[in-house]
Structures are given as C-alpha cells and as structure tokens.
N, C-alpha and C positions, 0 to 999 in steps of 0.2 A: 062923669063916670057914674054907673049904677052903684048904690049902696051894696049891692049883693055880689059884686064882682070885685075880688081884691086888686090891689095894683100890681101889675106885673112889670118887671125891669124893662126898660126900653132898649137897652144895649149895654156895652161895656162902660160907656162913660157915665150911665146913671148909677148914683150912689146906692140904689137899691139892689143893684146887680153885683156889687162888690161886697165879698165876704168882709166882716168886721175883723180887723187885725190890730195888735198893739202898735202904738207909734214905733217908727224906725228907732233904733237904738235902746229900746227899752229893754228891761231884763227878762220880759216875757218872751223875746224873740226865740231863744232856744231852750225854753222851759220844757221839761220832760214830765210826761204825765206817769204816775204810778200806777201800774195795772197789773193785778196778779189774780189768778184763778186757782182755786184750791180742788183738784179733781180726785183727791183721796177717796172720798165716798163713791165717786163714779167708778173709779179703778176698782174698787172692792166689789162693786155690784157687777161690773164687767167680769171679773174672775168668777164670781159665784156663777153667773150664767155659762161661762165657758165650762167650768167643772160640771154644772148641770146637764149641758149638752153632751158632754163626754160620758156621762153615765157612770154607774158604779161598778161596771165591769172593766173600766179602763184601766190597763196596767202600764204605767209610763216606762218601766224597765224593758217590758217586751216591745213596746213601741220603739224604743232606742234601737233595740237588738234588731228588729226588723228594718229599720232605716239603715244600720250598718250592713245589714245582708243585702240591702237594695244597692248601697253604695259599692259594695264589693262586686255584685253582679253587673253593674253598670260599667265599671272600670276593668272587668276581667276580659281576657281574650284580646287584649290591645296588640296591634303590631308594634314592632320595634320603634318605629317612628311615633306612633301614638303614645307609647310609653314613655319616650323621651319628652314628648310635649306635655304629658300629664306630670311627670317629674319636675319639669320646669314650672308648671302652674302651681305645684304644691310648693316648690321651693320659693316661689314669688309670693306665697300666701293667698293666692286666688282661689285655690281648692284646699280642703282640709286633708291632712294627712292622717294615716292611721296611728292610733295612740297619741294624739297631740292634745289630750285633755277632754276629748269627748266622753260623755258619761257612759256609754256603753262599751268602750274600748276594753 
C-alpha cells in the first residue's frame, strides 16, 4: 500500500471498520453524556432584533385589539350549524373563547 493512501476498512469483519466500544458488561455501556447549552445571550439578542424590527411605533395593545377585531370578524355571521361547531371547538379548547385571559379582552 502506498504511504500516501490511508488504510480503508475492508468490510464488516475488518477491525478498522468496527467502532470502538467498551467491553460488554462494563459500566460505560449505559453512560450518559452531560450536554447543556446556555442560550440566554442568544435569546436576548433575538428579542432585541425583534423589537428593533417592530420599530418605535409598534403598539402592542393596539395590535391585540386589532387581533380581537379580526377574530370577531372571522367568526361573525356564522350559520346555526357553524356556530354550534364553533361553540364545540371553544368548549374543547381548540379555539380561544372571548374573555378567557386574552390580554385585549
């Protein structure tokens, strides 16, 4: 074999093809690796970028009022059957009801 070409595994029986593993029954078989990432600084940067993109004229209370108005318009003029389905979905928690903790209610 040329000194410039690394040895490639020949197949499943070749020891070079097998990943190294601890011996069966050793305490490392089920060892967990502690892995944690602190995203606090990234989250603060993300929030700063969001607020910067919204601009100084953004009014969160007005935005919530507009959202409520859109919600009211979307679910207005329902037929009797549609209203029953809407009421069932609100009761099941699929859709939000009016006055259930939404900020602009």
